[in-house]
C-alpha positions as CSV (number, residue, x, y, z in Angstrom):
1,M,95.8,50.8,3.0
2,N,92.9,53.3,3.0
3,A,92.3,55.1,6.3
4,K,88.6,54.1,6.2
5,I,89.5,50.5,5.7
6,K,91.9,50.6,8.7
7,E,89.1,52.2,10.8
8,F,86.8,49.5,9.8
9,R,89.3,46.8,10.7
10,Q,89.7,48.4,14.2
11,E,85.9,48.1,14.6
12,I,86.1,44.5,13.6
13,A,88.9,43.9,16.1
14,K,86.9,45.6,18.9
15,L,84.0,43.2,18.2
16,E,86.3,40.2,18.1
17,K,87.7,41.1,21.5
18,E,84.3,41.5,22.8
19,Q,83.3,38.0,21.4
20,K,86.3,36.4,23.1
21,E,85.4,37.8,26.4
22,T,81.8,36.9,26.1
23,K,82.2,33.3,24.9
24,P,83.4,31.8,28.2
25,Q,80.5,33.5,30.1
26,R,78.1,31.1,28.4
27,K,79.2,28.3,30.7
28,T,76.9,27.3,33.5
29,E,79.3,24.8,35.2
30,N,83.0,24.7,35.4
31,F,83.2,28.5,34.9
32,K,86.3,30.0,36.1
33,G,86.8,33.8,36.5
34,E,84.4,36.7,37.2
35,R,80.9,36.6,35.9
36,T,80.0,39.8,34.2
37,M,76.7,38.7,32.7
38,H,74.2,35.9,32.9
39,H,75.0,32.9,30.9
40,W,71.8,33.2,28.7
41,V,72.6,36.9,27.9
42,A,76.1,35.8,27.0
43,A,74.8,33.1,24.7
44,E,72.5,35.6,22.9
45,N,75.3,38.1,22.5
46,V,77.7,35.4,21.0
47,V,75.2,34.5,18.4
48,Q,74.5,38.1,17.5
49,N,78.2,39.0,17.4
50,K,78.9,35.9,15.2
51,H,76.4,37.2,12.7
52,H,77.7,40.7,12.8
53,L,81.4,39.5,12.4
54,R,80.4,37.4,9.4
55,I,78.7,40.4,7.7
56,M,81.7,42.7,8.7
57,Y,84.3,40.2,7.4
58,A,82.3,40.0,4.1
59,A,82.2,43.8,3.8
60,Y,85.9,44.2,4.7
61,G,86.8,41.5,2.0
62,L,84.8,43.3,-0.6
63,M,86.5,46.6,0.3
64,R,89.8,44.9,-0.4
65,G,88.8,43.5,-3.6
66,K,88.1,39.8,-2.7
67,K,85.4,37.6,-3.9
68,F,82.9,35.8,-1.6
69,E,84.6,32.5,-2.4
70,Q,87.9,33.9,-1.1
71,I,86.2,35.3,2.0
72,E,84.4,32.1,3.0
73,S,86.0,29.3,1.0
74,A,84.2,26.5,2.9
75,A,80.7,27.7,2.1
76,K,78.4,25.6,-0.2
77,P,76.3,27.2,-2.9
78,L,72.7,27.8,-2.0
79,K,70.1,25.3,-3.2
80,A,66.6,26.2,-4.1
81,G,64.8,25.1,-1.0
82,E,67.4,24.1,1.5
83,Y,68.5,27.4,2.9
84,Y,64.8,28.3,3.7
85,K,64.7,25.5,6.2
86,S,67.6,26.8,8.2
87,T,67.2,30.6,7.8
88,Y,63.5,31.0,7.0
89,I,64.6,33.6,4.4
90,S,62.7,33.0,1.1
91,G,65.2,33.5,-1.7
92,S,64.4,34.0,-5.3
93,S,65.5,31.7,-8.0
94,K,68.3,34.3,-8.7
95,L,70.0,33.1,-5.5
96,S,70.1,29.4,-6.5
97,G,73.7,28.3,-6.8
98,K,75.2,31.6,-5.5
99,H,77.3,32.0,-2.3
100,P,75.4,32.1,1.0
101,L,76.5,35.7,1.7
102,C,74.3,36.9,-1.1
103,L,71.5,36.5,1.4
104,Y,73.0,39.3,3.4
105,L,73.7,41.9,0.7
106,Y,71.5,44.6,2.3
107,E,73.5,44.3,5.6
108,I,76.9,44.2,3.9
109,N,75.9,47.2,1.8
110,E,75.0,49.1,5.0
111,W,78.6,48.5,6.3
112,L,80.1,49.5,3.0
113,E,78.2,52.7,2.8
114,K,79.2,53.5,6.4
115,Y,82.8,53.5,5.3
116,G,82.5,55.2,1.9
117,Y,81.9,52.2,-0.5
118,K,78.7,50.7,-1.9
119,L,77.4,47.8,-4.0
120,A,75.8,48.7,-7.2
121,Y,72.2,48.3,-7.4
122,E,69.1,49.5,-9.2
123,E,66.0,50.7,-7.4
124,E,62.8,48.8,-8.3
125,E,59.3,49.4,-7.3
126,N,58.0,46.6,-5.0
127,R,54.4,45.3,-4.9
128,W,53.4,47.7,-2.3
129,G,54.6,50.8,-4.3
130,G,57.7,51.4,-2.3
131,K,61.3,51.2,-3.6
132,T,63.7,48.3,-3.0
133,K,67.3,47.7,-3.9
134,A,67.9,45.2,-6.8
135,F,71.5,43.9,-6.6
136,D,73.2,42.2,-9.6
137,Y,73.8,38.7,-8.2
138,E,75.9,37.6,-11.2
139,N,78.9,39.7,-10.4
140,I,78.3,41.2,-7.1
141,E,82.0,41.4,-6.1
142,A,82.8,43.4,-9.2
143,T,80.3,46.1,-8.3
144,V,81.9,47.5,-5.1
145,C,83.1,51.0,-5.7
146,P,83.8,54.0,-3.6
147,C,80.9,56.4,-3.0
148,E,81.0,59.8,-4.6
149,Q,82.3,62.4,-2.1
150,E,79.9,65.2,-1.3
151,A,81.4,68.7,-1.3
């Protein structure tokens, strides 16, 4: 396995360990052990860590050549208006019928770029004149490639 992939896996393992230590801290009653943080801070950290772990697992799976359906097999495809109700993220019609991880391609791409990979995208001009990344939603898993090494 590539050294960068191993390094990434170690970072995931570190966050997993933190998650396991933080979860019991959420309890307000019947807590056994030494309290290291307030229960409400622990609850917030658990939610954030859960999101970060999901994104990291997706990036790790893409690095290893897996598809979103293999990474999260129980996820249901996105429907036009339903995911807006739970996430408040407005998706375009391109996302209808796609895997829910497609909502987080920017975050996934950040992790991939940190470890020498990237998702293929084209830069498009947005309505404010700035540049935005346009990912190919049809075959996103096939577009993961190592970044070009700089000399």
